[in-house]
All heavy atoms as a GROMACS GRO file, in nm:
protein
  495
    1GLU      N    1   0.087  -0.115  -0.001
    1GLU     CA    2   0.003   0.008   0.007
    1GLU      C    3   0.090   0.127   0.001
    1GLU      O    4   0.181   0.132   0.076
    1GLU     CB    5  -0.087  -0.002   0.122
    1GLU     CG    6  -0.181   0.118   0.139
    1GLU     CD    7  -0.271   0.099   0.259
    1GLU    OE1    8  -0.299   0.000   0.312
    1GLU    OE2    9  -0.302   0.211   0.302
    2LYS      N   10   0.063   0.216  -0.093
    2LYS     CA   11   0.126   0.337  -0.093
    2LYS      C   12   0.048   0.457  -0.045
    2LYS      O   13  -0.067   0.462  -0.076
    2LYS     CB   14   0.170   0.361  -0.242
    2LYS     CG   15   0.313   0.366  -0.268
    2LYS     CD   16   0.345   0.410  -0.409
    2LYS     CE   17   0.483   0.368  -0.435
    2LYS     NZ   18   0.520   0.399  -0.569
    3VAL      N   19   0.110   0.546   0.033
    3VAL     CA   20   0.038   0.662   0.083
    3VAL      C   21   0.108   0.780   0.027
    3VAL      O   22   0.229   0.800   0.038
    3VAL     CB   23   0.048   0.668   0.240
    3VAL    CG1   24  -0.012   0.796   0.290
    3VAL    CG2   25  -0.018   0.542   0.309
    4VAL      N   26   0.027   0.871  -0.032
    4VAL     CA   27   0.083   0.996  -0.099
    4VAL      C   28   0.042   1.107   0.004
    4VAL      O   29  -0.074   1.144   0.017
    4VAL     CB   30   0.027   1.023  -0.234
    4VAL    CG1   31   0.074   1.150  -0.284
    4VAL    CG2   32   0.048   0.904  -0.327
    5THR      N   33   0.143   1.149   0.086
    5THR     CA   34   0.112   1.245   0.186
    5THR      C   35   0.056   1.379   0.125
    5THR      O   36  -0.008   1.449   0.196
    5THR     CB   37   0.234   1.276   0.276
    5THR    OG1   38   0.345   1.314   0.180
    5THR    CG2   39   0.262   1.146   0.355
    6ALA      N   40   0.099   1.414   0.009
    6ALA     CA   41   0.056   1.539  -0.053
    6ALA      C   42  -0.100   1.533  -0.067
    6ALA      O   43  -0.172   1.643  -0.058
    6ALA     CB   44   0.122   1.561  -0.177
    7GLY      N   45  -0.155   1.417  -0.087
    7GLY     CA   46  -0.306   1.400  -0.102
    7GLY      C   47  -0.376   1.402   0.018
    7GLY      O   48  -0.506   1.396   0.024
    8LYS      N   49  -0.315   1.400   0.137
    8LYS     CA   50  -0.386   1.392   0.267
    8LYS      C   51  -0.421   1.529   0.315
    8LYS      O   52  -0.359   1.631   0.291
    8LYS     CB   53  -0.292   1.331   0.368
    8LYS     CG   54  -0.261   1.190   0.358
    8LYS     CD   55  -0.374   1.102   0.386
    8LYS     CE   56  -0.350   0.953   0.367
    8LYS     NZ   57  -0.457   0.875   0.398
    9LYS      N   58  -0.532   1.540   0.380
    9LYS     CA   59  -0.576   1.664   0.446
    9LYS      C   60  -0.529   1.675   0.577
    9LYS      O   61  -0.502   1.567   0.649
    9LYS     CB   62  -0.733   1.663   0.434
    9LYS     CG   63  -0.779   1.680   0.292
    9LYS     CD   64  -0.945   1.672   0.291
    9LYS     CE   65  -0.990   1.664   0.143
    9LYS     NZ   66  -1.124   1.626   0.136
   10ALA      N   67  -0.522   1.799   0.632
   10ALA     CA   68  -0.485   1.824   0.773
   10ALA      C   69  -0.566   1.752   0.865
   10ALA      O   70  -0.698   1.752   0.849
   10ALA     CB   71  -0.481   1.966   0.802
   11GLY      N   72  -0.506   1.662   0.952
   11GLY     CA   73  -0.584   1.591   1.056
   11GLY      C   74  -0.625   1.448   1.012
   11GLY      O   75  -0.656   1.363   1.103
   12GLU      N   76  -0.590   1.419   0.893
   12GLU     CA   77  -0.607   1.276   0.843
   12GLU      C   78  -0.493   1.186   0.904
   12GLU      O   79  -0.379   1.229   0.914
   12GLU     CB   80  -0.604   1.257   0.691
   12GLU     CG   81  -0.739   1.304   0.625
   12GLU     CD   82  -0.740   1.262   0.480
   12GLU    OE1   83  -0.695   1.350   0.400
   12GLU    OE2   84  -0.778   1.159   0.444
   13GLU      N   85  -0.525   1.065   0.930
   13GLU     CA   86  -0.426   0.979   0.992
   13GLU      C   87  -0.337   0.919   0.874
   13GLU      O   88  -0.391   0.891   0.772
   13GLU     CB   89  -0.486   0.860   1.065
   13GLU     CG   90  -0.554   0.896   1.196
   13GLU     CD   91  -0.610   0.779   1.274
   13GLU    OE1   92  -0.566   0.665   1.249
   13GLU    OE2   93  -0.679   0.811   1.368
   14VAL      N   94  -0.204   0.904   0.902
   14VAL     CA   95  -0.116   0.835   0.822
   14VAL      C   96  -0.025   0.750   0.899
   14VAL      O   97  -0.006   0.770   1.026
   14VAL     CB   98  -0.025   0.943   0.738
   14VAL    CG1   99  -0.102   1.027   0.644
   14VAL    CG2  100   0.058   1.026   0.829
   15ASN      N  101   0.012   0.638   0.844
   15ASN     CA  102   0.112   0.546   0.903
   15ASN      C  103   0.256   0.563   0.857
   15ASN      O  104   0.276   0.530   0.734
   15ASN     CB  105   0.062   0.409   0.872
   15ASN     CG  106   0.137   0.301   0.944
   15ASN    OD1  107   0.222   0.333   1.047
   15ASN    ND2  108   0.138   0.178   0.896
   16VAL      N  109   0.329   0.610   0.934
   16VAL     CA  110   0.471   0.651   0.887
   16VAL      C  111   0.561   0.567   0.965
   16VAL      O  112   0.562   0.556   1.084
   16VAL     CB  113   0.502   0.791   0.919
   16VAL    CG1  114   0.655   0.824   0.879
   16VAL    CG2  115   0.405   0.902   0.849
   17GLU      N  116   0.635   0.484   0.893
   17GLU     CA  117   0.732   0.386   0.953
   17GLU      C  118   0.848   0.472   1.021
   17GLU      O  119   0.894   0.566   0.956
   17GLU     CB  120   0.794   0.296   0.848
   17GLU     CG  121   0.673   0.207   0.784
   17GLU     CD  122   0.627   0.108   0.884
   17GLU    OE1  123   0.691   0.064   0.979
   17GLU    OE2  124   0.507   0.073   0.875
   18VAL      N  125   0.891   0.430   1.137
   18VAL     CA  126   0.996   0.512   1.207
   18VAL      C  127   1.126   0.511   1.121
   18VAL      O  128   1.185   0.610   1.123
   18VAL     CB  129   1.018   0.437   1.347
   18VAL    CG1  130   1.150   0.499   1.416
   18VAL    CG2  131   0.901   0.445   1.438
   19ASP      N  132   1.168   0.398   1.061
   19ASP     CA  133   1.281   0.394   0.978
   19ASP      C  134   1.274   0.502   0.867
   19ASP      O  135   1.370   0.563   0.825
   19ASP     CB  136   1.311   0.268   0.927
   19ASP     CG  137   1.217   0.196   0.833
   19ASP    OD1  138   1.104   0.231   0.846
   19ASP    OD2  139   1.251   0.125   0.751
   20MET      N  140   1.159   0.525   0.810
   20MET     CA  141   1.138   0.614   0.705
   20MET      C  142   1.155   0.746   0.757
   20MET      O  143   1.222   0.838   0.696
   20MET     CB  144   1.002   0.605   0.645
   20MET     CG  145   0.972   0.658   0.503
   20MET     SD  146   0.800   0.598   0.451
   20MET     CE  147   0.715   0.755   0.474
   21VAL      N  148   1.105   0.778   0.873
   21VAL     CA  149   1.127   0.915   0.925
   21VAL      C  150   1.267   0.934   0.966
   21VAL      O  151   1.319   1.033   0.937
   21VAL     CB  152   1.036   0.931   1.055
   21VAL    CG1  153   1.065   1.058   1.131
   21VAL    CG2  154   0.883   0.928   1.010
   22GLY      N  155   1.325   0.844   1.024
   22GLY     CA  156   1.479   0.843   1.060
   22GLY      C  157   1.562   0.881   0.938
   22GLY      O  158   1.655   0.963   0.935
   23LYS      N  159   1.530   0.808   0.819
   23LYS     CA  160   1.607   0.836   0.706
   23LYS      C  161   1.594   0.978   0.655
   23LYS      O  162   1.686   1.047   0.615
   23LYS     CB  163   1.577   0.739   0.596
   23LYS     CG  164   1.620   0.601   0.631
   23LYS     CD  165   1.582   0.500   0.518
   23LYS     CE  166   1.619   0.347   0.558
   23LYS     NZ  167   1.568   0.270   0.452
   24TYR      N  168   1.470   1.027   0.665
   24TYR     CA  169   1.449   1.166   0.619
   24TYR      C  170   1.515   1.258   0.710
   24TYR      O  171   1.580   1.364   0.664
   24TYR     CB  172   1.295   1.194   0.625
   24TYR     CG  173   1.251   1.329   0.605
   24TYR    CD1  174   1.259   1.390   0.470
   24TYR    CD2  175   1.219   1.416   0.710
   24TYR    CE1  176   1.229   1.518   0.449
   24TYR    CE2  177   1.192   1.555   0.678
   24TYR     CZ  178   1.198   1.606   0.552
   24TYR     OH  179   1.170   1.727   0.529
   25VAL      N  180   1.503   1.237   0.840
   25VAL     CA  181   1.573   1.339   0.935
   25VAL      C  182   1.722   1.322   0.917
   25VAL      O  183   1.791   1.430   0.912
   25VAL     CB  184   1.550   1.292   1.083
   25VAL    CG1  185   1.630   1.375   1.182
   25VAL    CG2  186   1.404   1.318   1.110
   26GLU      N  187   1.781   1.209   0.892
   26GLU     CA  188   1.932   1.194   0.873
   26GLU      C  189   1.973   1.274   0.741
   26GLU      O  190   2.062   1.354   0.748
   26GLU     CB  191   1.969   1.042   0.843
   26GLU     CG  192   2.120   1.031   0.820
   26GLU     CD  193   2.144   0.887   0.803
   26GLU    OE1  194   2.052   0.809   0.766
   26GLU    OE2  195   2.270   0.840   0.821
   27LYS      N  196   1.895   1.259   0.644
   27LYS     CA  197   1.928   1.325   0.524
   27LYS      C  198   1.913   1.476   0.534
   27LYS      O  199   2.006   1.559   0.486
   27LYS     CB  200   1.842   1.284   0.404
   27LYS     CG  201   1.870   1.155   0.355
   27LYS     CD  202   1.781   1.097   0.247
   27LYS     CE  203   1.810   0.956   0.198
   27LYS     NZ  204   1.723   0.913   0.085
   28SER      N  205   1.822   1.527   0.593
   28SER     CA  206   1.799   1.664   0.631
   28SER      C  207   1.908   1.723   0.706
   28SER      O  208   1.962   1.841   0.678
   28SER     CB  209   1.672   1.696   0.700
   28SER     OG  210   1.558   1.651   0.620
   29VAL      N  211   1.945   1.658   0.819
   29VAL     CA  212   2.047   1.702   0.906
   29VAL      C  213   2.183   1.707   0.836
   29VAL      O  214   2.262   1.805   0.836
   29VAL     CB  215   2.059   1.611   1.032
   29VAL    CG1  216   2.183   1.644   1.124
   29VAL    CG2  217   1.941   1.635   1.120
   30VAL      N  218   2.214   1.606   0.760
   30VAL     CA  219   2.344   1.599   0.678
   30VAL      C  220   2.347   1.711   0.580
   30VAL      O  221   2.450   1.770   0.575
   30VAL     CB  222   2.359   1.459   0.617
   30VAL    CG1  223   2.479   1.462   0.519
   30VAL    CG2  224   2.392   1.343   0.728
   31GLY      N  225   2.243   1.722   0.518
   31GLY     CA  226   2.232   1.832   0.418
   31GLY      C  227   2.252   1.964   0.476
   31GLY      O  228   2.319   2.052   0.423
   32TYR      N  229   2.192   1.982   0.589
   32TYR     CA  230   2.205   2.120   0.651
   32TYR      C  231   2.343   2.143   0.700
   32TYR      O  232   2.398   2.249   0.671
   32TYR     CB  233   2.109   2.118   0.780
   32TYR     CG  234   2.139   2.244   0.864
   32TYR    CD1  235   2.080   2.359   0.836
   32TYR    CD2  236   2.218   2.235   0.974
   32TYR    CE1  237   2.095   2.473   0.923
   32TYR    CE2  238   2.241   2.345   1.057
   32TYR     CZ  239   2.188   2.462   1.020
   32TYR     OH  240   2.209   2.574   1.100
   33PHE      N  241   2.405   2.044   0.753
   33PHE     CA  242   2.550   2.072   0.810
   33PHE      C  243   2.651   2.070   0.692
   33PHE      O  244   2.754   2.136   0.693
   33PHE     CB  245   2.591   1.960   0.899
   33PHE     CG  246   2.527   1.993   1.040
   33PHE    CD1  247   2.418   1.920   1.097
   33PHE    CD2  248   2.568   2.115   1.119
   33PHE    CE1  249   2.372   1.944   1.214
   33PHE    CE2  250   2.514   2.140   1.238
   33PHE     CZ  251   2.402   2.059   1.288
   34GLU      N  252   2.619   2.001   0.580
   34GLU     CA  253   2.709   2.016   0.465
   34GLU      C  254   2.695   2.154   0.412
   34GLU      O  255   2.809   2.215   0.370
   34GLU     CB  256   2.674   1.906   0.358
   34GLU     CG  257   2.718   1.770   0.398
   34GLU     CD  258   2.674   1.668   0.298
   34GLU    OE1  259   2.596   1.697   0.204
   34GLU    OE2  260   2.729   1.549   0.308
   35GLY      N  261   2.577   2.206   0.401
   35GLY     CA  262   2.570   2.356   0.353
   35GLY      C  263   2.620   2.448   0.455
   35GLY      O  264   2.696   2.539   0.410
   36PHE      N  265   2.605   2.418   0.584
   36PHE     CA  266   2.664   2.502   0.679
   36PHE      C  267   2.811   2.504   0.679
   36PHE      O  268   2.882   2.614   0.698
   36PHE     CB  269   2.615   2.469   0.823
   36PHE     CG  270   2.663   2.546   0.938
   36PHE    CD1  271   2.614   2.671   0.968
   36PHE    CD2  272   2.760   2.501   1.019
   36PHE    CE1  273   2.655   2.741   1.070
   36PHE    CE2  274   2.819   2.569   1.126
   36PHE     CZ  275   2.764   2.682   1.151
   37SER      N  276   2.876   2.386   0.668
   37SER     CA  277   3.018   2.372   0.668
   37SER      C  278   3.076   2.446   0.536
   37SER      O  279   3.186   2.499   0.543
   37SER     CB  280   3.071   2.230   0.670
   37SER     OG  281   3.035   2.158   0.553
   38ARG      N  282   3.011   2.439   0.420
   38ARG     CA  283   3.061   2.506   0.304
   38ARG      C  284   3.066   2.659   0.332
   38ARG      O  285   3.156   2.724   0.295
   38ARG     CB  286   2.978   2.473   0.186
   38ARG     CG  287   3.009   2.338   0.122
   38ARG     CD  288   2.952   2.326  -0.009
   38ARG     NE  289   2.799   2.305  -0.013
   38ARG     CZ  290   2.737   2.195   0.010
   38ARG    NH1  291   2.809   2.087   0.024
   38ARG    NH2  292   2.609   2.189   0.015
   39GLN      N  293   2.966   2.712   0.408
   39GLN     CA  294   2.954   2.850   0.426
   39GLN      C  295   3.063   2.888   0.526
   39GLN      O  296   3.124   3.000   0.524
   39GLN     CB  297   2.818   2.892   0.481
   39GLN     CG  298   2.707   2.876   0.385
   39GLN     CD  299   2.578   2.915   0.445
   39GLN    OE1  300   2.561   2.924   0.570
   39GLN    NE2  301   2.483   2.917   0.357
   40GLU      N  302   3.086   2.802   0.632
   40GLU     CA  303   3.187   2.832   0.734
   40GLU      C  304   3.334   2.786   0.697
   40GLU      O  305   3.422   2.822   0.776
   40GLU     CB  306   3.138   2.764   0.868
   40GLU     CG  307   2.996   2.820   0.916
   40GLU     CD  308   3.005   2.969   0.950
   40GLU    OE1  309   3.098   3.004   1.019
   40GLU    OE2  310   2.906   3.028   0.918
   41GLY      N  311   3.347   2.703   0.605
   41GLY     CA  312   3.475   2.666   0.567
   41GLY      C  313   3.522   2.554   0.647
   41GLY      O  314   3.644   2.507   0.657
   42GLY      N  315   3.431   2.482   0.713
   42GLY     CA  316   3.460   2.359   0.792
   42GLY      C  317   3.396   2.229   0.752
   42GLY      O  318   3.342   2.225   0.640
   43GLY      N  319   3.419   2.139   0.830
   43GLY     CA  320   3.360   1.995   0.805
   43GLY      C  321   3.221   1.982   0.868
   43GLY      O  322   3.200   2.014   0.985
   44GLY      N  323   3.115   1.943   0.794
   44GLY     CA  324   2.989   1.927   0.848
   44GLY      C  325   2.977   1.820   0.958
   44GLY      O  326   2.921   1.841   1.058
   45GLY      N  327   3.061   1.712   0.940
   45GLY     CA  328   3.061   1.613   1.041
   45GLY      C  329   3.122   1.664   1.173
   45GLY      O  330   3.080   1.627   1.287
   46ALA      N  331   3.229   1.746   1.160
   46ALA     CA  332   3.295   1.815   1.277
   46ALA      C  333   3.193   1.902   1.348
   46ALA      O  334   3.189   1.912   1.475
   46ALA     CB  335   3.416   1.883   1.242
   47THR      N  336   3.119   1.974   1.273
   47THR     CA  337   3.024   2.067   1.330
   47THR      C  338   2.918   1.986   1.409
   47THR      O  339   2.885   2.023   1.523
   47THR     CB  340   2.948   2.154   1.225
   47THR    OG1  341   3.040   2.226   1.147
   47THR    CG2  342   2.853   2.249   1.287
   48LEU      N  343   2.858   1.881   1.350
   48LEU     CA  344   2.769   1.798   1.413
   48LEU      C  345   2.822   1.725   1.539
   48LEU      O  346   2.750   1.723   1.642
   48LEU     CB  347   2.708   1.698   1.327
   48LEU     CG  348   2.606   1.599   1.371
   48LEU    CD1  349   2.488   1.686   1.424
   48LEU    CD2  350   2.569   1.502   1.264
   49GLU      N  351   2.945   1.688   1.531
   49GLU     CA  352   3.016   1.626   1.646
   49GLU      C  353   3.020   1.716   1.764
   49GLU      O  354   2.996   1.680   1.876
   49GLU     CB  355   3.142   1.568   1.597
   49GLU     CG  356   3.216   1.500   1.707
   49GLU     CD  357   3.337   1.434   1.658
   49GLU    OE1  358   3.377   1.427   1.540
   49GLU    OE2  359   3.441   1.396   1.745
   50LYS      N  360   3.058   1.841   1.732
   50LYS     CA  361   3.072   1.948   1.839
   50LYS      C  362   2.938   1.971   1.911
   50LYS      O  363   2.924   1.982   2.026
   50LYS     CB  364   3.124   2.078   1.783
   50LYS     CG  365   3.268   2.073   1.749
   50LYS     CD  366   3.306   2.212   1.689
   50LYS     CE  367   3.451   2.201   1.633
   50LYS     NZ  368   3.489   2.334   1.567
   51ILE      N  369   2.834   1.982   1.832
   51ILE     CA  370   2.699   2.008   1.884
   51ILE      C  371   2.654   1.893   1.966
   51ILE      O  372   2.603   1.908   2.082
   51ILE     CB  373   2.592   2.029   1.770
   51ILE    CG1  374   2.608   2.166   1.702
   51ILE    CG2  375   2.450   2.026   1.826
   51ILE    CD1  376   2.544   2.182   1.571
   52VAL      N  377   2.672   1.771   1.924
   52VAL     CA  378   2.638   1.648   2.006
   52VAL      C  379   2.717   1.637   2.124
   52VAL      O  380   2.670   1.619   2.241
   52VAL     CB  381   2.656   1.517   1.914
   52VAL    CG1  382   2.632   1.398   2.009
   52VAL    CG2  383   2.555   1.524   1.802
   53GLY      N  384   2.854   1.677   2.114
   53GLY     CA  385   2.944   1.680   2.234
   53GLY      C  386   2.887   1.776   2.343
   53GLY      O  387   2.883   1.746   2.462
   54ARG      N  388   2.846   1.893   2.298
   54ARG     CA  389   2.794   1.990   2.395
   54ARG      C  390   2.674   1.942   2.462
   54ARG      O  391   2.654   1.957   2.592
   54ARG     CB  392   2.768   2.116   2.323
   54ARG     CG  393   2.899   2.209   2.310
   54ARG     CD  394   2.865   2.344   2.258
   54ARG     NE  395   2.921   2.338   2.119
   54ARG     CZ  396   2.869   2.408   2.019
   54ARG    NH1  397   2.761   2.477   2.037
   54ARG    NH2  398   2.928   2.406   1.909
   55ILE      N  399   2.582   1.880   2.386
   55ILE     CA  400   2.461   1.833   2.441
   55ILE      C  401   2.479   1.720   2.548
   55ILE      O  402   2.421   1.720   2.654
   55ILE     CB  403   2.364   1.785   2.335
   55ILE    CG1  404   2.314   1.897   2.250
   55ILE    CG2  405   2.245   1.707   2.392
   55ILE    CD1  406   2.243   1.848   2.120
   56VAL      N  407   2.580   1.623   2.513
   56VAL     CA  408   2.611   1.522   2.606
   56VAL      C  409   2.680   1.573   2.723
   56VAL      O  410   2.639   1.536   2.835
   56VAL     CB  411   2.705   1.415   2.538
   56VAL    CG1  412   2.760   1.316   2.638
   56VAL    CG2  413   2.640   1.343   2.421
   57GLU      N  414   2.761   1.671   2.712
   57GLU     CA  415   2.833   1.728   2.830
   57GLU      C  416   2.726   1.800   2.933
   57GLU      O  417   2.727   1.783   3.050
   57GLU     CB  418   2.945   1.830   2.794
   57GLU     CG  419   3.055   1.766   2.734
   57GLU     CD  420   3.161   1.875   2.681
   57GLU    OE1  421   3.145   1.984   2.719
   57GLU    OE2  422   3.253   1.823   2.618
   58GLU      N  423   2.633   1.870   2.866
   58GLU     CA  424   2.534   1.934   2.943
   58GLU      C  425   2.446   1.832   3.012
   58GLU      O  426   2.417   1.848   3.143
   58GLU     CB  427   2.446   2.024   2.851
   58GLU     CG  428   2.329   2.095   2.921
   58GLU     CD  429   2.253   2.177   2.827
   58GLU    OE1  430   2.299   2.235   2.734
   58GLU    OE2  431   2.129   2.181   2.854
   59GLN      N  432   2.404   1.725   2.946
   59GLN     CA  433   2.324   1.627   3.013
   59GLN      C  434   2.396   1.558   3.129
   59GLN      O  435   2.344   1.521   3.226
   59GLN     CB  436   2.274   1.520   2.916
   59GLN     CG  437   2.165   1.585   2.816
   59GLN     CD  438   2.048   1.633   2.873
   59GLN    OE1  439   2.002   1.574   2.974
   59GLN    NE2  440   2.001   1.741   2.834
   60MET      N  441   2.527   1.534   3.105
   60MET     CA  442   2.606   1.465   3.208
   60MET      C  443   2.615   1.552   3.332
   60MET      O  444   2.613   1.507   3.445
   60MET     CB  445   2.745   1.436   3.152
   60MET     CG  446   2.751   1.335   3.045
   60MET     SD  447   2.712   1.177   3.090
   60MET     CE  448   2.862   1.124   3.186
   61ARG      N  449   2.638   1.684   3.305
   61ARG     CA  450   2.642   1.780   3.426
   61ARG      C  451   2.510   1.775   3.502
   61ARG      O  452   2.507   1.784   3.618
   61ARG     CB  453   2.667   1.927   3.373
   61ARG     CG  454   2.809   1.956   3.356
   61ARG     CD  455   2.847   2.102   3.337
   61ARG     NE  456   2.773   2.154   3.234
   61ARG     CZ  457   2.831   2.160   3.102
   61ARG    NH1  458   2.945   2.110   3.076
   61ARG    NH2  459   2.762   2.224   3.007
   62ARG      N  460   2.389   1.782   3.423
   62ARG     CA  461   2.269   1.775   3.493
   62ARG      C  462   2.246   1.652   3.573
   62ARG      O  463   2.195   1.660   3.689
   62ARG     CB  464   2.152   1.777   3.387
   62ARG     CG  465   2.129   1.922   3.328
   62ARG     CD  466   2.023   1.915   3.235
   62ARG     NE  467   2.010   2.040   3.170
   62ARG     CZ  468   1.910   2.076   3.086
   62ARG    NH1  469   1.833   1.973   3.042
   62ARG    NH2  470   1.904   2.184   3.026
   63HIS      N  471   2.287   1.546   3.533
   63HIS     CA  472   2.275   1.418   3.597
   63HIS      C  473   2.366   1.394   3.717
   63HIS      O  474   2.351   1.313   3.805
   63HIS     CB  475   2.276   1.294   3.500
   63HIS     CG  476   2.151   1.294   3.412
   63HIS    ND1  477   2.016   1.271   3.456
   63HIS    CD2  478   2.145   1.324   3.277
   63HIS    CE1  479   1.945   1.274   3.355
   63HIS    NE2  480   1.995   1.316   3.249
   64ASN      N  481   2.483   1.461   3.710
   64ASN     CA  482   2.593   1.440   3.811
   64ASN      C  483   2.574   1.543   3.920
   64ASN      O  484   2.655   1.545   4.011
   64ASN     CB  485   2.721   1.446   3.756
   64ASN     CG  486   2.752   1.333   3.662
   64ASN    OD1  487   2.709   1.218   3.697
   64ASN    ND2  488   2.830   1.346   3.557
   65THR      N  489   2.476   1.638   3.916
   65THR     CA  490   2.466   1.739   4.021
   65THR      C  491   2.356   1.709   4.112
   65THR      O  492   2.275   1.622   4.095
   65THR     CB  493   2.447   1.881   3.958
   65THR    OG1  494   2.331   1.883   3.879
   65THR    CG2  495   2.570   1.927   3.880
   0.00000   0.00000   0.00000
């Protein structure tokens, strides 16, 4: 069964597989950081790694206090 989301109206139910959403999010995030890194002259992966590192450090501080 194929679902065409463009044909759905607001409020209608759709069944979206988690792996499908994950792949979409992954592609969006990678695309964003690749574009960001080109503008900043850096590596997209390195930028993402820094952001994730900061989030992890913050969460660790919260849980250790």
